[in-house]
C-alpha positions in Angstrom: 237.7 22.3 158.3 241.4 22.6 157.6 243.2 19.5 156.3 246.4 19.0 158.4 248.1 17.5 155.3 247.7 20.8 153.4 250.4 23.3 153.5 248.8 26.6 154.5 249.4 29.8 152.7 250.6 32.6 155.0 250.4 30.1 157.8 246.6 30.3 158.0 244.8 29.9 154.7 244.3 26.4 153.4 244.1 26.1 149.6 241.0 24.1 148.5 240.5 24.8 144.7 242.0 26.9 141.9 239.1 29.1 140.8 240.8 31.1 138.0 244.2 31.7 136.5 244.9 34.8 134.4 248.0 36.4 132.9 249.1 37.9 136.2 247.5 36.1 139.1 245.7 33.1 140.4 242.5 33.1 142.5 242.1 30.2 145.0 239.3 29.1 147.2 240.9 28.9 150.6 239.6 28.3 154.1 240.8 29.5 157.5 241.4 27.1 160.4 237.7 27.3 161.3 236.7 26.4 157.7 235.4 29.8 156.7 235.9 30.2 152.9 237.6 33.1 151.2 238.9 34.0 147.7 242.6 34.5 147.8 244.3 36.2 144.8 248.0 35.8 144.5 250.6 37.1 142.1 252.0 34.3 139.9 255.3 33.1 141.2 257.0 33.7 137.8 256.2 37.4 138.2 257.7 37.8 141.6 260.5 39.9 140.2 258.5 41.6 137.5 258.3 45.0 139.1 255.6 46.6 136.8 253.3 43.6 137.3 254.0 43.7 141.0 253.2 47.4 141.2 250.0 46.9 139.2 248.9 44.0 141.4 249.5 45.9 144.7 247.8 49.0 143.3 244.7 47.0 142.6 244.8 45.7 146.2 245.2 49.1 147.6 242.3 50.6 145.6 239.9 47.8 146.5 240.8 48.4 150.2 239.9 52.1 149.8 236.5 51.6 148.1 233.6 52.0 150.4 231.8 48.8 151.2 229.1 48.0 148.7 226.9 45.1 147.8 228.0 45.5 144.2 231.8 45.3 144.8 233.7 42.2 145.9 234.4 42.4 149.6 237.9 43.2 150.7 239.5 41.5 153.7 243.2 42.1 153.6 246.3 42.2 151.4 250.0 41.9 151.9 253.0 39.7 151.2 253.5 36.2 152.6 255.7 33.2 151.7 257.4 35.6 149.3 254.2 36.3 147.3 251.9 39.3 147.1 248.3 38.3 147.9 244.9 39.7 148.5 242.1 38.1 150.5 238.5 38.7 149.5 235.0 37.5 150.4 234.2 34.3 148.6 231.2 34.5 146.3 229.8 31.5 144.5 229.5 33.2 141.1 230.6 33.1 137.4 231.7 36.1 135.5 229.3 37.7 133.0 231.4 36.7 130.0 231.0 33.0 130.9 227.3 33.3 131.5 226.9 35.2 128.2 228.8 32.6 126.2 226.6 29.7 127.3 223.3 31.7 127.3 222.8 30.9 130.9 219.2 31.4 132.1 220.5 33.5 135.0 221.4 36.2 132.5 218.3 36.0 130.4 216.0 36.0 133.5 217.7 38.8 135.4 219.1 41.0 132.5 217.3 44.2 133.6 218.5 43.9 137.2 222.0 42.9 136.1 222.3 45.9 133.8 221.2 48.2 136.7 223.4 46.6 139.3 226.4 46.8 136.9 225.8 50.6 136.6 225.2 50.9 140.3 228.6 49.2 141.0 230.4 51.5 138.6 228.6 54.5 140.2 229.9 53.3 143.6 233.5 53.1 142.2 233.3 56.7 140.9 231.7 58.0 144.1 234.6 56.3 146.0 237.0 58.5 143.9 238.2 56.1 141.2 237.8 55.3 137.5 237.9 51.5 136.8 239.4 51.6 133.3 238.8 47.9 132.6 235.1 47.5 133.0 233.9 44.5 131.0 231.8 41.4 131.4 234.9 39.4 132.5 235.3 41.6 135.5 231.7 41.3 136.6 230.7 38.4 138.8 227.1 37.2 138.9 225.8 34.9 141.6 223.2 32.2 141.1 220.5 34.6 142.3 221.6 37.2 139.9 223.4 39.6 142.2 226.5 41.4 140.8 230.0 42.0 142.1 232.6 44.1 140.3 236.2 42.9 140.5 239.8 43.7 139.3 240.9 47.2 140.1 244.5 46.8 138.9 244.1 49.5 136.1 242.0 51.9 138.2 243.1 55.4 138.8 241.9 58.3 141.1 239.1 60.0 139.2 240.5 63.3 137.8 238.9 66.7 138.0 239.5 67.1 134.3 240.6 64.6 131.6 244.2 63.4 132.0 246.6 61.6 129.6 247.9 58.3 130.9 251.5 57.3 130.5 250.4 53.7 129.9 247.3 52.3 128.3 246.3 49.1 130.0 242.8 47.6 129.6 240.9 45.7 126.9 240.7 47.4 123.5 237.2 46.1 122.7 235.8 48.1 125.7 238.0 51.1 125.4 236.6 54.5 124.5 238.0 56.2 121.4 239.9 58.7 123.5 241.6 55.8 125.2 242.5 54.0 122.0 243.9 57.3 120.6 245.9 57.9 123.8 244.1 61.2 124.5 243.2 62.5 128.0 240.5 60.5 129.7 238.1 60.8 132.7 235.2 58.9 134.2 233.3 59.0 130.9 235.7 56.3 129.6 234.0 53.9 132.0 230.6 55.1 130.8 231.6 54.1 127.3 232.8 50.7 128.5 229.5 50.2 130.3 227.7 50.9 127.0 229.8 48.3 125.1 229.0 45.7 127.8 225.3 46.5 127.9 225.1 46.4 124.1 226.7 43.0 124.0 224.4 41.5 126.7 221.3 42.8 125.0 222.1 42.0 121.4 224.7 39.2 121.3 226.8 41.5 119.0 229.7 43.8 119.5 228.9 47.5 118.8 232.3 48.0 117.3 233.7 44.8 115.8 237.4 44.4 115.2 240.3 42.1 115.9 242.9 44.8 116.6 242.8 48.2 118.3 243.1 49.9 115.0 240.1 48.0 113.6 238.0 48.7 116.7 238.9 52.4 116.6 238.0 52.6 112.9 234.6 51.1 113.7 234.1 53.7 116.5 235.0 56.5 114.2 232.4 55.5 111.6 230.1 58.5 111.2 227.0 56.3 111.1 227.7 54.9 114.6 226.9 51.4 115.8 223.9 49.5 114.6 221.0 50.5 116.8 220.5 47.7 119.4 216.8 47.2 118.5 217.8 46.2 114.9 219.5 43.1 116.6 216.9 42.6 119.3 213.5 44.3 118.7 212.4 43.4 122.3 214.8 46.0 123.7 212.7 49.0 125.0 213.3 52.2 122.9 214.2 54.1 126.1 216.9 51.5 127.0 218.3 51.6 123.5 218.6 55.4 123.8 220.5 55.0 127.1 223.0 52.5 125.6 223.6 54.6 122.5 224.2 57.7 124.6 226.9 55.8 126.5 228.5 54.9 123.2 228.8 58.4 121.8 232.1 58.9 120.1 232.7 62.3 121.7 232.9 62.2 125.6 230.8 65.4 125.8 227.9 63.6 124.2 227.9 60.8 126.7 226.5 60.9 130.2 228.5 63.4 132.3 228.3 61.3 135.4 227.3 57.7 136.4 224.5 59.1 138.6 222.7 60.5 135.6 223.1 57.2 133.7 221.7 55.2 136.6 218.8 57.6 136.9 217.9 57.2 133.2 218.5 53.5 133.4 216.0 53.2 136.2 213.4 55.1 134.2 214.0 53.0 131.1 213.7 49.7 133.0 210.7 50.9 135.1 212.6 50.3 138.3 
């Protein structure tokens, strides 16, 4: 239940614990007056007058509010501005992000890897079917619960899915997961997310990056290598050949050689994993 000594945020949410702090926002575990837990994401106070950051934060809130409800997407409750701060209230999920689980070789990942790979793809399919491209799909933006279920988060960089590739005026995201056309500032579409899925899957399955590099230029140079990435089975022979084929198709340098749609990828993934 709420602690009367606590100062409530927006007059009704009682902060309990800081769950995460990033470059632009903080995520708090909060409770309402009845003690029900939520995850509250708030723009950092020092960015209150940073208009580009504020617009990006609000856009992420609005996009999540427009996504159809899904078991693979963090649940949206509300967003707005209170106490001078932009915020978004989401369902609270006891989970760690995939990057953290991967770094410590958590048994949750190793025991549920096939289902996690499929749920990641299903979540991304849901984003696309809801009319958006994520554009920052990576292990850090994938929550995994203790029973191995997946929730996609962070839609600040997402855009409406275009009918044909479009060039972006800005290039937000994480270079290690960007498709070559993103790094080269060329027109993009939903196939950029498919490439990012391939990078994430490759990492999870092999404990290696398919395109190593410390800078965007180094990563792009690795992507443009005619020989392509090291086949995943050379790192991990236990990977089924059909799954390796799916991952490598996602990582094709030219968008036209990747899966055209997430639905086709999910279908092939189900076959490769015998689901």
